[in-house]
C-alpha positions in Angstrom: 27.3 -3.2 -11.3 23.7 -2.8 -9.7 22.8 0.5 -8.4 20.6 0.9 -5.4 17.0 1.7 -6.4 15.8 5.2 -6.3 12.2 4.8 -5.1 11.3 8.5 -6.0 12.5 7.9 -9.6 9.2 6.6 -10.9 7.4 7.1 -14.3 4.3 9.0 -13.8 2.7 7.7 -16.9 3.3 3.9 -15.9 2.2 4.6 -12.3 -1.1 6.4 -13.6 -1.8 3.5 -15.9 -1.3 0.8 -13.0 -3.5 2.7 -10.6 -6.1 2.9 -13.4 -6.0 -0.9 -13.8 -4.2 -0.7 -17.2 -1.4 -3.1 -16.9 1.6 -2.7 -19.3 2.8 -5.9 -21.1 6.3 -5.7 -19.8 8.0 -5.8 -16.4 7.5 -2.7 -14.2 10.5 -1.1 -12.2 10.6 -1.4 -8.5 10.1 2.5 -8.3 7.0 2.4 -10.3 5.6 -0.6 -8.2 6.3 1.1 -5.0 4.5 4.6 -6.0 1.7 2.5 -7.6 1.3 0.9 -4.1 1.7 4.1 -2.1 -1.4 6.0 -3.9 -4.1 3.4 -3.1 -2.8 2.6 0.4 -2.9 6.6 1.2 -6.6 6.4 -0.1 -7.3 3.4 2.6 -7.3 0.4 0.1 -6.4 -3.0 1.9 -3.4 -4.9 0.6 -5.8 -7.3 -1.1 -7.6 -4.5 -2.9 -4.4 -3.1 -4.1 -3.0 -6.3 -5.2 -6.2 -6.9 -7.5 -6.1 -3.2 -8.8 -2.5 -3.4 -9.8 -2.3 -6.9 -10.7 0.2 -7.8 -8.1 0.0 -10.7 -5.5 -1.2 -9.7 -2.2 2.3 -10.7 -0.6 4.3 -8.6 -3.2 2.1 -5.4 -1.8 2.9 -6.4 1.8 6.7 -6.5 0.9 6.6 -3.2 -1.1 4.9 -1.6 2.1 7.1 -3.0 4.4 10.3 -1.9 2.1 9.1 1.6 1.8 7.4 2.1 5.3 4.0 2.5 3.8 1.6 2.1 6.6 -1.3 -0.6 6.1 -4.9 0.8 5.5 -7.0 1.0 8.6 -10.0 -1.2 8.7 -13.4 0.5 9.1 -13.5 -0.7 12.5 -10.1 0.4 13.5 -9.8 4.0 12.8 -8.7 6.7 15.3 -12.4 8.1 15.7 -13.4 4.4 16.9 -10.6 4.1 19.3 -10.9 7.6 20.7 -14.6 7.0 21.7 -14.6 3.5 22.7 -11.5 3.3 24.8 -13.1 4.1 28.2 -15.5 1.2 27.6 -12.8 -1.5 26.9 -11.9 -3.9 29.7 -8.3 -3.5 30.7 -6.1 -6.4 30.0 -4.8 -8.3 32.9 -1.1 -8.4 33.6 
């Protein structure tokens, strides 16, 4: 019988190696992949950058983020400081 995955039950050593770019020669667990995705996302890496760093496919990173409610990294032109300061100059959308 399959148990539901506990995403908080990750192996710190495996996650540390993944984030450092040292890929294990064996399949990794879902909890380890989730935490390894969460850390660079928290630092502002894009999905593509995370995928290259962890050795995953970009689509896999997107799925992991969606499953664990990890927010996407903001692009340099899409941060809160920019939005706060350029909002009055933006034309209003019609409708």
